[in-house]
N, C-alpha and C positions, 0 to 999 in steps of 0.2 A: 107679547106673553099675554094683554089685555082682550086681544082679540082669541086668543085661546082663554081668554076665562069668561069671555061673555057668551064665548060658542062648549063653554062647560056648562056653563051655567043653565043650557037651551034644553038638554040632554039629563042633567044630574042639582037640585035648585038647589041640595048644599053643599057643592062643592065650595072650596074659599080659596082665594092665592091664599095661604099663609105661610110665614116666614120658611117656614122645613118644604110645605111645595113649591115657594118660587123658587130654588135653586132646583127642582127636580123641569118644570113647565122650562127654565130660562132654555136647561140642555135639550129639551124637547126640539122648545126653537131656530137655535142653533145645527141641529144634527141635520135642520126639515133649510136648512141656508133662510128662513123668513121665509118663503114659500106662500104667498096667504091659502093658496088650495088644500095644500101640503099640514099645516096647523088645524084646519074647522079637519080634516079627516082627521087628526090623529081625536082632535077635544072632544072630539061621535065615538072614539072607540069607551069612551069612562062612560058608558053606559052599562061597559060586561066586563071594563079591567082598570086598575088606578095607575096615575101617574105614573108612577116605578115603575109598574109591568109593560107602557109603550113605550117607555125608553127603554125598557131592557130587549122591547124586538123590532127597536131600525132597522137593523140590519137588514131584514124582511120589507121592508115596511111597503111593496110596491103590493103584495098579497094580505096588509095589514091595513094598507090604510083604504080601503073600495069601503067606505058606503057613506058614503056621497045622497044628495038630497038627487029625490026624482022627480023633484020638476024643476030641476038643472038640465043643460043639455049632459048628452053622453060623455063627451071628454071633459065634462065638469062631477060628475062624478065618482072618479078616484083619479089616484095620484098616476097611477099607467096610461090613465084615460087621455087624461088629458097630455103627459107625456105622446106620450104615442102620435097623438096626435102630432104636437110640433114634430117628434121624424119623419113623419108623413109629408111635411112641406122640405122636407130639407130636400139635395137633389140625392142624385148617387155617392158621390162624393162624397159630399158634406156628412152621411152616413156612415161613411167609413172612415171617414177620417176624424168622426166623434169615434166611432165603435174604438180606436185608436189611440186615443190622446184618453182613454179612462185605465193604462199604464201609469199614468202622472200624480204624484200625489202633491199636494200645495202650493201648483202652478208649474209653471214653466216658460221657457223664453221660443223663438222661431228657433234657432238651429237647433234646441233640440226638440222640434216638431220634425226639419231635414231630414235629420240621422237618425228617428228615432218613430215614426209614419209612416217616410215613402216608400216606393215599392211600388209593386201590383197594384195597378188603377188607380193610382198616386203619382206622378212620379213627382221628385226630386221640384223646378220650376215650373210642377203647376201648387204645390204645396200654401203655400203665402194665399193665394188667390182664393179656394176650398179654407182657409183659417177666415180672411175676411166677410166671407158668408158664411158664418157660423158666429160670426160678432154681430153680424147686420141683424142674426135671427134672433140673438142674446142666446141663445146654445154658451159660448162660452161670453165670458169676462174679460176683460183685459184693463192697464193701468199700468203710468210709464215709468219702473223703476231703476234713477237710473239711467243713466244710456240703454239702456234695456229697453222694452215694449215684455210685462210679464201679462202670459196672458192664465187663466185656470174654470174648470167647469167647476158648479155647483154640484156637491156631495152628492145631492140625489143627481143629477143629472151623469154624473161620474161612474154612480148606479149601473145609473141604467145602459148606458152605455161600457159597461165593463159586462154584461149577463149577454149583451150585444155579441164579444169581443171573446165573451166564451163561447160561442153559439157557430159563429163563424169557423173556429178551427185556429183563427189567428194568434190567443191568447201565448202562448207560452212561448213562441217564434219574436209577440214582440212583447212582452219583457224580460229576454232574455238583450234584445238591444236598447231594451233602456239601461240594462243591468250594465252592459259591454256599453252606456256613451256613462254614464255615470260613474264607470273606472277612469276610464279615461279622464274623463274633468279633472276627479283626483287628483290622479296621476299628473297631470298636464298642472295641477294647484303648487301637489308639491314640488312639482321640477322648478316652479317660480316662487316661492314663498318670499325669498332673501333678494325680494327687488320691489321695483316700481308701480309693481300693480300690488302691493300683498293687499294694500285695504280691500282692493277691488278684489283677487278676492276670498276674503275674509266674508264680506259681507254676500258672495258670488254665492259663497258654503252656509251659513249660517240662511239665506234663503231658498235654499236648495237640501235642505236639512233630511224633510219628510221624504221625498226623493232619494234621497240616498241613505234614508228606515228600508223605505220601499224596497229598499236592492241589497241592502245588505237581507229582511226577509227574503227573499227567494232564492238567497242565496242559499242561506242557514235553511234553507227543506228544498235543497236542491241533491241529487245522489251525486258523486263527486265532485263538486266543488266546491271543496272544505279550502284550495286552494287558492281561490277566487273570494273566498269569505275574505281567509287571511288577507292577500292582499287587497282587498276597496278597504277592510277598517283600520289594517295599520294608515297604510295610505292617507287617515287623515290626522295624521302625528302632527301635521301642520301648524294646528291649535286646533285647542278640541272643542274648536267653536261645532268643526263638522261635524261629535255628538252632540245632544242635545244636552248631555252633563256629563262631568266626567263617571259613574257612576255608571250610566245607560253606556258610553264608552265602555270602560272595561265590562260590561254583560256582553256588547257583541264581539269581544277578543276574548274573553273567556267560551262563548261556545264555540266560538270560528276552533280555539285551540285545544280542545279539549275533544274538534271531529276528527284529526288529524296528526298524528302524534310522534311521524316524519321526522324529524332535523331537513330542514331545508333554511332557504335564504330567508326567506319569507315570514316560517314560523321565529328565528332569530329574531328578526324587525321585528313581528307586533309583538314578542314579548317586550320590547325593548321599547316602548310603546308602555303595554300594559305597566309597565315600573314605571316611566317615566309616571302615567295616572296614576300611579299608585303614589307616588312621591309627593307629589303637588296636592294628592290629597289629604298627606299625613300616613301615611299610612305605610311608614317605615319597613317593616319586615315582607309584609309583601313586593315590594319594591327589592330587597334584599332579596328572595327566597328570584326574584328571574335575572338577578344578575346574573348568582348560580344554575342557571337554567341555563341563560348565556350562553355562560363560562365553557359549561358539559359539553352543549354541538357545537362546539366548537374548532375543534378534530375535528370531528365530523366530515368539515367546512372547504378543510382548508386552511384552518385560521387566514380565511377570508379579512383582507386588510380595514375593508369598510364596515364590515362587521367586528371589530375586532376592537378598533377605535368609537363603534357606537356603545360598545360594551366598556367601558374604561370609560366614557363617559355616564351613561347612566350611576354607574360603579361611588366614580366623582360626586357627581349628585346628590346617589346617599347617606354618602360621607359628610357633606356639606350639613345635611337633611337634619343628619344626626349630632352636630354638632360637633361630630369629631374632624377639626377647619386642618391642623396641621396634613394628615391622606387626603382630606379632601383636594386643598394643597399638588401635595406631592402628582395622585392622579390625574387631576383637571393640570395639571403641564404637563405632562405624558400626553394624554386628548390632545389636547393642541395646538403640541407640536405635530400631530397626526395629520386634526386638520388641514394649519398649512400645508402642511406636504403634499395632500390631495389639493389645496385648492381652493379648498371648499367654505366658504368666505362667510356662508347664514352660522355653524357650527363654529366656525372659532372665533364669532360677534358671543352667539350664547358658550360659549363654554367658555369667556374673555368674562363677561359680567358675571359665571358665578365662580370665577376664580377672582373674580372683584370684592363677591359677594365673604367666600374664605379670609379674606387680605384682610378686611375691614373688623368682623371679630377676632384676627391677631392684632392688630394695632400696626397691620405691614403698607408701612410707605407705597409697595407695590402696589396697592387696591389702586394706585393712583392709576399707573401705567396701564393695569387691566382695565381696570372704568376707561379711561379713552380713548381707545385701543377698541374694545367692545362701542365706545360712541361716534369711529370715525369712521368705520367698518359700518356703520348703519347711513352711513351720513353718504360712505361712497358708491354702494347699494340704490339707495334712497328708499329704505325699508323703514320708511316712518312707525307698525306697532312695535318694529327690535325699536326702535330711537325710542319711545319715552320710558320703555324697559331698560335702556342704556344711561338717557336724564336722571332713572332712579339709582342706581346705585353709583352712578356719580353722586348728586346729593345723597346720602348715606354714606361717601368719602368723605366730602366735605361735613357729613355732622363730625366723621371721627379726628376729623382737624380741625373742630372748636368751632367752623363756619357754619353757626346754626342758622341765620338768616339769605346765607346764600346758597345752603341746600332746603330748605328750604322757597324758596323762588326757583331750583331746577325740578323741585315733588312737584310741584304748583301745576309745574308748566307738563314734563309728564302726564297731571291729573287729568293737564285739559284734555290730551291729542288724543287721553284714551278710547275705544271705544264700547261706553257703558251697557250696551247689550250682552259682547261677547267676551270683556275680559273685569271680570267683574274680582278674578281676582287677582291683576295687577294692580286694581284699582283700594285692592281688601292694604295690601302693601304699598302706596301711598299713602291713607288715610291715618297706618301706622305709624310712619314713619312722621309724617305729617303732625302728629303727639308728639315721640320723640324733643321737636324742635320749638312746637308750643310751648310743652314745659321749660323746658331750656332757656326761653322768651318770662317765663314769670306766669305765663297765664295758666297757669293751674285750673279751672276750673273747663276752657278748650280743650284741652289736651284731654281731661278722659273729657267728656264728648266724644274730641276724635279718638280715643281710643275702644270707646263701645262703639262708635260707626265700625272703625274694623272688627269687631269681633263679628258684624255684625254681618256684615261684608266678609267674612269668612265662611258663612254658616252660608249663603246664597253661591257661595263660588260653590263650595261642595267641598269644605277644608277646615282646618282647623288648628287657628295658632300651636295649638298643645303639639303635631306636629310638623314643628316650623325650626327646625334646633339654629338657622341664623339668623334668628331672630329675638331669642328665648332672651337671649343677656341683655339686652338692649331696653326689653317689654318688662322686662321685671325690675330694673334698674329704674326706671319709668316709672312704671306703676308703685316702685317703693318710694317714690320720692313723690309723687303725688301724695298720695295718701297720708306722709306723716306731713305733707305741707294744707292738706283738705281736710283733715283727718279721714275716719271712714264712712261714714253717713254720705258727707256730705259727696265723697269719693265714686260709691256704691251709684246719688244719685242722678253724676254728671256723665258715667258711664249708661247705665240706663237711658237716657236723652239722646245720647247720642248710637243706640239699638235700636232708637222707636225710630228712626230719620229713617228716607229712604230709600236706595242707592242716589236715585237724582239728588231726596235732599246732603245728603253726606256729602256726594263730587258739593255744591252750589252754597255748605257750610264752609268748607273745606277753603273753596276759595273767596269767598269772601275778605271782606276786612276785622281786624282781629278784636276792630272799638275800644279798647284798652291798648294803648303801645308797651309794647314789654321796655328791659332796660337797655341802655344806650351798645353798641356794637362792644363788647366786648376788647378791652388791650391786648389781650392774650393772643387772639385769628390770630396762628399766620401766616401771611400776605401768600397768593397767589403766585404761581409760578407760569408764568410767558413765555414764551420761547422769544428769541432774537426778530423773529421774521413779525412774529404777535406783536413785540412790541412800537415798530413800527408801527406797525397796518394801527397801533391802537390812537398812533401820534401822530398820526392821517388823519383819526376818526375824529382826532380832540382838536386838528385846526380848523375844520370842518370838511373836507375833503368828501364827495361820492366812488361810490365802489370805481363809475370807471377812471374817473385820476386818480386814488388808490394802481390801480391797476399800470395807470401813465408811467406816474412816480415809477416805480418798483421796479418796472417790463415786468412782467405779472398777466395771463389775462384777466381779465374780469370776475368767471365765474370763479378762478382762485382767493382774488381779492376778496370778493360776499363770503366763499367757504370759510379763510383767514377774523373776520369777519361775527362771523358767525359761531365755534371755537373759542373766540372769546368773549363771548357774549355766555353762552355758554360755562366753559369756567371761571368766569368771573359771578354768575347766577345771575348778569344783567338781563334788561329786555329790550332794551332799546340805546339809542348808538347815543343819548346824548351823557348815558348813565359813564357809558366806556370812556366819552368824554372829560367828564367831571374824576373817576376815576387818576386817566391819562393826568390828570391836574392836578394830585393830592400825591401820586408815586409820578414823580421827576424820570423819564427813560433812562435821557442822557443819552440815549442812541441818537449817530449825527447819521438822516436817512439822502446818502448822498444817489444822483442815480446810478452809480454804479453799488451796492446792498445785493448783498448775497438773501 
């Protein structure tokens, strides 16, 4: 920006980098990738154009940025000449790969290049060597992201490469290959979403957001590709992070659904996903319309069992968010039985989560069974992100039982493992219920601040608490009590302070010590029920036994012993073995642990 301002003053002495101009100049510099020559050439255009006009014309930058100094070398007089010179220094294969790489948006990895860009002129085994050549010539930038190297073209070089690709006649074929590759990625992510690679898939999908958007744009403009567009958009249901936001996801789905209204399995699936996103936004009327549309299409598709159970699940979710909890329980129990019969652990876990939430609102003890099933499924399949939701609903059930401190511990642990960049909705749920826990502990100002932080996070997530019936009763009880305790002015001030926190600050605030200790645990807190085996394991933990020693004593595998300890920590809302030992000392199990304990 300083370089732009300096060069601008040379051609327009009256130019000033005011506050209003700074945002425009910042965007110009960003669009030009910070390349000094490009910035100098752009600033020179101020002889005849405003900064805003320059920004609006950057899509045709090679024709516009041609006003270089006559004293400079020919290759430094225009942006095109400078890149032409770099292009000429590349080998024929490097020039070919440069043009083909222009189909990617926002970066790519080696596997994507192998799949999309190899072929005539560059065999699969040659791709890496050519790629390294482009890195060495600074055409490509790269950075290690997790276990993969990530590559990208500066936007200016990408636009230049796209011109070369169009001139070669390969553009349409390359865009088709790009679309097909990312459709395969989305389908693989969907198939593996509930498993040990869950977090890894979410991170990868987030990184590939621009490529998915590019693939969807190509589908949207391609004749006869409506079915492909529906399939790609619908495959992103595994997490709305596949889209930039709830709104963007629904826009893509809406465009694809509007292009082809013929009944098909992929259409029902897309309607389900759009209904799911609508529910999470709090747009219950739109979600209900999608349920009815799905039901209307099922007879024409032979009442496909997979589509039927998806429709029942969505109907149950809508009832839950409407606050019609008895109907939600009935529908979700039906959906759970269908998921279990289909051996679909992921959807069984999600439905158990929803059932637990509905039962909490009915003060039904079955909530505990559903919450523990949800957690057990997540742990059995190593689904770490889903586990954060299981911990949340288990904490919600503890809150229902009056075990507010345990509830807070569980929810803070859920919050700790939340991926903040793409689960703002889940973070907001955690902040909301932590506010209830703080209120129950007599920490009124802290509770109101957390409620305010949750409200701001709902907005960031593209949702609103007003449309989330499963939290309405608890929220209203909490805020009503806080207003009575603090007074309207103090309550409003604390909520306002919470709303001003960033997402990271809100999470840090939720994790920090409250400062002022609350009242001692309420004597009416109901004891947590451990199974006989869990009580035996707790007793052995209290004796100082390691997991290996516990396994040997009880004739079980070490992994099973570790699982028991983890379940005990979760049920009790504890974070250490020392806490288990102290609990066991206070609650004498009375179990005799023999060599043949079952």
